[in-house]
Each structure stands twice: as C-alpha cells, then as structure tokens.
DOLORO-878390 format. One record per atom (N, C-alpha, C): chain; residue number from 1; atom name; x, y, z. Coordinates in nm, 2 decimals, padded with zeros to 4 digits. Layout:
N
SITE  mol  seq  atom       X       Y       Z
SITE    A  NUM    CA       X       Y       Z
...
// end
This chain:
43
SITE  mol  seq  atom       X       Y       Z
SITE    A    1     N   04.61  -00.23   02.56
SITE    A    1    CA   04.68  -00.22   02.67
SITE    A    1     C   04.64  -00.08   02.72
SITE    A    2     N   04.65  -00.06   02.87
SITE    A    2    CA   04.61   00.06   02.94
SITE    A    2     C   04.72   00.16   02.95
SITE    A    3     N   04.70   00.28   02.94
SITE    A    3    CA   04.80   00.36   02.97
SITE    A    3     C   04.87   00.37   03.10
SITE    A    4     N   05.00   00.37   03.12
SITE    A    4    CA   05.06   00.34   03.25
SITE    A    4     C   05.05   00.49   03.31
SITE    A    5     N   05.02   00.48   03.44
SITE    A    5    CA   04.99   00.60   03.51
SITE    A    5     C   05.16   00.65   03.59
SITE    A    6     N   05.15   00.77   03.62
SITE    A    6    CA   05.28   00.85   03.66
SITE    A    6     C   05.22   00.91   03.79
SITE    A    7     N   05.27   00.89   03.92
SITE    A    7    CA   05.22   00.93   04.05
SITE    A    7     C   05.25   01.08   04.02
SITE    A    8     N   05.18   01.19   04.09
SITE    A    8    CA   05.17   01.32   04.10
SITE    A    8     C   05.13   01.38   04.22
SITE    A    9     N   05.17   01.47   04.29
SITE    A    9    CA   05.17   01.52   04.39
SITE    A    9     C   05.14   01.67   04.38
SITE    A   10     N   05.04   01.75   04.46
SITE    A   10    CA   05.01   01.87   04.45
SITE    A   10     C   04.92   01.93   04.58
SITE    A   11     N   04.93   02.09   04.58
SITE    A   11    CA   04.88   02.12   04.71
SITE    A   11     C   04.76   02.19   04.64
SITE    A   12     N   04.63   02.17   04.73
SITE    A   12    CA   04.52   02.25   04.72
SITE    A   12     C   04.46   02.33   04.85
SITE    A   13     N   04.41   02.42   04.83
SITE    A   13    CA   04.35   02.50   04.96
SITE    A   13     C   04.22   02.43   05.01
SITE    A   14     N   04.22   02.45   05.14
SITE    A   14    CA   04.12   02.38   05.22
SITE    A   14     C   03.99   02.39   05.14
SITE    A   15     N   03.94   02.51   05.08
SITE    A   15    CA   03.83   02.51   05.00
SITE    A   15     C   03.81   02.43   04.89
SITE    A   16     N   03.94   02.42   04.81
SITE    A   16    CA   03.91   02.33   04.70
SITE    A   16     C   03.93   02.20   04.73
SITE    A   17     N   03.97   02.16   04.86
SITE    A   17    CA   03.99   02.03   04.88
SITE    A   17     C   03.85   01.99   04.93
SITE    A   18     N   03.77   02.07   05.01
SITE    A   18    CA   03.61   02.05   05.02
SITE    A   18     C   03.53   02.02   04.87
SITE    A   19     N   03.54   02.13   04.78
SITE    A   19    CA   03.47   02.12   04.65
SITE    A   19     C   03.51   01.97   04.59
SITE    A   20     N   03.63   01.95   04.58
SITE    A   20    CA   03.68   01.81   04.52
SITE    A   20     C   03.62   01.71   04.58
SITE    A   21     N   03.62   01.70   04.74
SITE    A   21    CA   03.56   01.58   04.81
SITE    A   21     C   03.40   01.56   04.77
SITE    A   22     N   03.35   01.70   04.79
SITE    A   22    CA   03.20   01.68   04.77
SITE    A   22     C   03.15   01.66   04.62
SITE    A   23     N   03.23   01.68   04.53
SITE    A   23    CA   03.22   01.67   04.39
SITE    A   23     C   03.22   01.52   04.36
SITE    A   24     N   03.32   01.47   04.42
SITE    A   24    CA   03.36   01.32   04.38
SITE    A   24     C   03.25   01.24   04.46
SITE    A   25     N   03.21   01.28   04.58
SITE    A   25    CA   03.09   01.21   04.65
SITE    A   25     C   02.96   01.19   04.58
SITE    A   26     N   02.95   01.34   04.52
SITE    A   26    CA   02.83   01.33   04.43
SITE    A   26     C   02.81   01.26   04.33
SITE    A   27     N   02.94   01.24   04.26
SITE    A   27    CA   02.94   01.16   04.11
SITE    A   27     C   02.98   01.02   04.13
SITE    A   28     N   03.01   01.01   04.24
SITE    A   28    CA   03.04   00.83   04.28
SITE    A   28     C   03.16   00.82   04.23
SITE    A   29     N   03.26   00.89   04.22
SITE    A   29    CA   03.38   00.91   04.18
SITE    A   29     C   03.48   00.92   04.27
SITE    A   30     N   03.62   00.86   04.26
SITE    A   30    CA   03.74   00.91   04.34
SITE    A   30     C   03.75   01.03   04.33
SITE    A   31     N   03.84   01.13   04.41
SITE    A   31    CA   03.89   01.25   04.41
SITE    A   31     C   03.97   01.24   04.28
SITE    A   32     N   04.06   01.13   04.27
SITE    A   32    CA   04.17   01.14   04.17
SITE    A   32     C   04.10   01.13   04.02
SITE    A   33     N   04.00   01.05   04.01
SITE    A   33    CA   03.94   01.06   03.89
SITE    A   33     C   03.88   01.18   03.84
SITE    A   34     N   03.83   01.26   03.96
SITE    A   34    CA   03.79   01.39   03.93
SITE    A   34     C   03.91   01.48   03.88
SITE    A   35     N   04.02   01.49   03.94
SITE    A   35    CA   04.13   01.56   03.91
SITE    A   35     C   04.15   01.52   03.75
SITE    A   36     N   04.17   01.38   03.76
SITE    A   36    CA   04.19   01.33   03.59
SITE    A   36     C   04.13   01.39   03.50
SITE    A   37     N   03.97   01.39   03.52
SITE    A   37    CA   03.89   01.46   03.43
SITE    A   37     C   03.91   01.60   03.39
SITE    A   38     N   03.95   01.68   03.51
SITE    A   38    CA   03.98   01.83   03.50
SITE    A   38     C   04.07   01.85   03.42
SITE    A   39     N   04.20   01.77   03.43
SITE    A   39    CA   04.32   01.77   03.36
SITE    A   39     C   04.30   01.78   03.20
SITE    A   40     N   04.20   01.66   03.18
SITE    A   40    CA   04.17   01.60   03.05
SITE    A   40     C   04.11   01.74   02.98
SITE    A   41     N   04.01   01.78   03.03
SITE    A   41    CA   03.92   01.89   03.01
SITE    A   41     C   04.00   02.03   02.97
SITE    A   42     N   04.10   02.04   03.06
SITE    A   42    CA   04.17   02.17   03.05
SITE    A   42     C   04.27   02.17   02.95
SITE    A   43     N   04.34   02.06   02.92
SITE    A   43    CA   04.44   02.05   02.79
SITE    A   43     C   04.39   02.00   02.66
// end
C-alpha cells in the first residue's frame, strides 16, 4: 500500500521558484517531486 499524502503549503522567493521550476523541467519531474526529494535528503 502506498503512503498517504498530506497537503502542505509554503512560500518561496521568486529566485527559488525559478530554480525549482528549472530543475524540475531539466529532470523531467514535477516541482512537487523535487520538493519531496529535497525533504527526504534533508531529514
């Protein structure tokens, strides 16, 4: 069974938004998946 998801909202700077968007596009992933990966690596 897949882990249930919990919706979260957060604020980012315009600069971070661009970095996130560019990274997601270059990897062929959604911005959400990039954030999930970053959280998993951080904790």
